[in-house]
C-alpha positions in Angstrom: 10.1 36.7 48.5 6.5 37.7 48.4 3.6 38.1 46.0 1.1 40.6 47.3 -2.3 40.7 45.9 -4.4 43.9 46.3 -8.2 43.7 46.2 -10.3 46.8 46.0 -13.1 46.7 48.6 -14.8 49.7 47.3 -16.1 50.9 44.0 -13.5 52.4 41.5 -15.0 55.9 42.1 -14.1 55.6 45.8 -10.6 54.1 45.0 -9.6 56.7 42.4 -9.2 59.8 44.7 -6.5 57.8 46.5 -4.7 56.7 43.3 -2.1 59.6 43.4 -1.1 59.0 47.0 -1.1 55.3 46.3 1.3 55.8 43.3 3.6 58.0 45.4 3.7 55.3 48.1 4.5 52.7 45.4 7.2 54.8 43.8 8.8 55.4 47.3 8.9 51.7 48.1 10.2 50.8 44.7 13.0 53.4 44.8 14.1 51.8 48.1 13.7 48.4 46.7 11.2 47.4 49.2 8.9 46.5 46.4 10.4 45.1 43.2 7.4 45.2 40.8 3.9 46.7 41.1 1.0 46.6 38.6 -2.7 46.5 38.1 -4.7 43.4 37.8 -6.7 42.8 34.6 -9.6 43.4 34.9 -9.1 46.3 37.3 -10.0 44.8 40.6 -6.8 45.6 42.4 -3.1 45.1 41.9 -0.2 42.8 42.4 3.2 43.5 44.0 6.4 41.5 44.1 8.4 42.1 47.4 11.9 41.0 48.2 12.7 38.7 51.1 12.3 40.4 54.5 10.7 39.5 57.9 7.0 39.1 57.2 6.2 41.5 60.1 8.2 44.2 58.2 6.2 43.7 55.0 2.9 43.8 57.1 4.1 47.1 58.5 4.8 48.5 55.1 1.5 47.3 53.6 -0.4 48.9 56.5 0.9 52.3 55.3 -0.7 52.0 51.8 -3.1 54.9 51.3 -5.7 52.5 49.9 -5.6 50.5 53.2 -5.5 53.6 55.4 -8.6 54.8 53.6 -10.4 51.6 53.6 -10.7 51.0 49.9 -8.5 47.9 49.5 -7.0 44.9 51.4 -3.8 42.9 50.8 -3.2 39.2 50.8 0.4 37.9 50.9 2.1 34.6 49.6 5.6 34.0 50.6 7.7 31.8 48.4 11.2 30.9 47.6 12.3 31.5 44.0 14.1 28.5 42.7 14.0 28.9 38.9 14.3 32.3 37.2 14.7 33.6 33.7 18.1 34.7 32.4 19.1 38.1 33.8 17.0 37.6 36.9 19.3 35.5 39.0 19.5 38.0 41.7 16.0 37.2 42.6 17.2 33.7 43.8 19.6 35.3 46.2 16.9 37.3 48.0 17.1 34.7 50.9 
């Protein structure tokens, strides 16, 4: 499983025009369960995604298609981890191996 941190590399007024395309991109990946969770950082300096287990190269390819990245207004950093403890009802996250 992966935690992806999105960091804006441009001012918000340069990020905002790409927000609709980025939202469509996120919705597509979430509908295909290639991302499990996506949200904004507080304060708004980027975002955070939770991605299921997959080959790291596949995740890199997906992240490279982010409209924010394609338009040079954000970067991603990725942390891979193995979920060992989960809250009740989220047991499926442990089987993402």
